[in-house]
N, C-alpha and C positions, 0 to 999 in steps of 0.2 A: 457076502459077509453078513452074518446074523446080527441083529440089533442087540446092544448090551441090555442086560436085565437089571433094572433099577429098582431099589427098595428105598422109599422115602419114609423117614421117621418123624412123627409130629412132635413139636416142642412140648406138648402136653403129656407125652408118654412118660410113665413113671421112671424114676432113676433105676430101679431094679430091672425093669424091662429093657431100658437103654443099655445097661451093662451087659445083659444077656445077648442083645442084638450085636453089640460090638465084639464081644468075645467069639460069637459064632462067625461073624464076618472075618475076624482075624484068623480064626481056625481054618476057614475055607479060602483064605487068601483073596479076599475081595478088595476092591478099590473103595476106600472110605474117605468121605469128605465131611468135616464137622465145622460149622461156624458157631463159635461159643465164646463165653466170657471165661478167661483162664488166668491162672498164675503159673509160672514156669520156673523150674530149677534144674540146673545141669551140674553134674560132678563127674570128673574123669581126668583128662590131661590137665584141665584147669577147673574152674568153678564159676558159675554165673547164676543170676536169678533175675526175674523180671516180674513186677507187680501185676495186679489185675488189669485186664484190658480185653477188648474184643479181638479175636484172632481166628485165622483159618488154619485148620489142622488137616493135613493130608497123610493118609497111611496107604502106601502102595502094596500091591501083591508081593513084591520082593522084600517086604518088611522095612523099607525105608520110611522115615517119618520126617515131614517138612512142616514148619509152622511159619505163617506169614502174619505180619501186622497189616492194618488197613492201608498202609502207605509203603512206598519203596518196592523195588523188584527183588531184593535179596531176602531170604528167610531170616527171621530173628533167631531161630534155633533149627537144627536139623540133626538127624541121626542116620548114618548109612545103614545098610542091612543089619537088623537087630537079631540077636540070638533069642530074646524073649520079649514079647509085647504082652502086657497084662492090663486088665481093666478091673477095678474094684471100687467098693464104696467106702467113703470116709465121712461119716455124718451125713450132711446133705449134699456132699460133693462127690464127683466121680474122679478117681485117680487113674490116669493113664501113664504107664511106665514103659519106656523102651530101654532095654538093657543089652549092652555088648560085653562080651567076655574078654576079648583081646583086641585092642586095649580095653580095660574095664571102664565103661562109661554108662552113666545112668541119666536119662532124660525123664523128668517127672512133670506131668501136666495136671494141674488141679482144675477141674471144670466145675463151675458152680451154676452155669446156666447155658443151655443149648438152644440156639435159635433155629438151626437147620442141621439135619444129619441125613446123609443118604449113602447107600452102599451100591456098588455096581459089580457085576460079574460078566464074564465073556467079553471083556474089552480086548481088542486086537490092534496092535500097531507093529507091523514088521516092515515098514517102509524104510528104504535106504536114506540115511542122513547125508546130505551133500554140503560140504563146506565151500566157501567162496575161493579160498586160496589153499594151496598145499603148503607144507612146512617150509620148503625152500623159498617159495614166493613170499611167504610171510617174512622170513628172515631178510630177503633182499629188499622188501619194501621198508622194513624197519631200519635197515642200513641207510636207505635213502632219506629217511625221516627220523633222525636220532632224537628229535624233540618228543617223539612218541614214547621214548624210553627215559626221558629226563637225563640224558647224557650230553656232553658237549662235543665229543669227538669219537669217531669210530677208529680203532687202531687196527683190528684184524677181523677177518671173517673165516669161519672154519679153521680156527687156530688149534693146532695140536697141543694138548696139555696132558701130560702123563700118558695114559694109554688110550685117550679118546680125543675128540675134537669138539671144542666149545663153539657154539654157533657164532657168537659175537664177543669180541673183547673191545671195550670202550674205556673212555675216561670221562669222569664227571667234572663239574665246574670247580670242585674242591681239589682236583688233581688226583683223586683216587682211581684205581683200576676198577672196572666193572665187568664181571663175567656174566654173560647173558645166555640162558638156555631157552629156546623157543619150542613150544609145543602147540600143535594144531587142535588137539582135543583136550579134554579135562586132564589136568596134571595130577599125577598120583605120587605116592611116596617114592617110587622108583626114580621119578624125575628129580625129586628133591635130593635124593642120595647122589644122583649123577652130578647135579650142580655142585653139591658140597665137595665131591672128589676134585672137580675142576678148580674150585676156589682154594682148597687146601694145597693142591699141587702148585697152583700159581703163586700162592703166598711164599712158598719155599724159594721162589726165584724173583720175588717182587721187589727186592731191594729195600724192604722196610716200609714201603708205601701201603696205605690201607687198601684192602681188596674187598669189594662188595660183590654179592651174588644176587642176580635177579632172575626169577623164573617167570617167563612171559607165556600166557595161555588165555584162552577165552573163559576158562573156569578152572577151579581147583577143588579137589576133595577136601573134606574137613581134616582128615588125618594128615594129608600133605601140608595143609596150611599150618597146623599145629607143629609139625616137624620143622617147617621152615622157621617158625618163630623160635623154636628150641635151638636151631643152628644159627640164629641171628642173620638169616637170609631174607630176601624180599620177594613179594609177589606183585606182578603188574598185570592187571586184567586188560586184554586187548579186545576191541570190538571188531570182529572179522569183516562185517559188512562195511563199516566205516573205513577200515584199512583197504578193503577192496576198491571202494570208490576213489580213495586218494591215490592209489597206485595203478589203477587200471590202464591208463595211457602209458605210464612209465614202464610198465611191464610188457608193453606192446600187445595188449589184449583189447582189440577193438570189439564193439558190440557184435560184429559179424563172427568173430573168431571165438569169443567167449560167450557162453550161454548166459542170458540175463536171468535175474531172479524171477521175472515173469514167466520165462520159458521153463525154469525149474518147477514153478507152481503148476503150470498147465500140462507138464509132461508126466 
């Protein structure tokens, strides 16, 4: 495997040169990392803004954009694959825009000072991603530990609702029904629509009791999270490694039978 080609830009580089470097890097789908002082505004399904602060901006070859603050593991803003990414000058600032057409979303980043900027090409990562648990094991573990879902009682597993089967039907401490859909990978809009169908179908036979819907997954796409909020459904992030450790013995998976994380790393 060849080494990636890195190009590091000095903070003393002129704004016009930085803009040209960024536009060329975007054009040729390079991996871009920027540490800078920024202000951020977002408009689309909702709207948000954040004042000036030091942040890490990552633009990937697939045109996704991720922005992190100096603390926390979650990005403060992100944009999935963009239709247009543009870089232009406004006074003494650099304006980076990520635009999606459907749904129409605009992420605008105003950069007034760049501390570090580098671009990389020829990055390769085609390794298989291995999860700790499969989807059924996740479900079974969550059934054994309803406290992980903030419910008081499990009513049914693989419950037929309408034309499908909900992973878990439970009851919370308020006496409401809770329909739970479990996903092992990043949950998308299709998962949200699936959960909504189950909730709607269950409401028709729920006897007037409140029915909640929870989508459980290790991560969720931005579009899916927004759709969940639109439907007044909920998202619960699950830590797969923590869940694996909690349920390893209960699932009958000894260290000899189940490959450890150390074995995953070394193989």
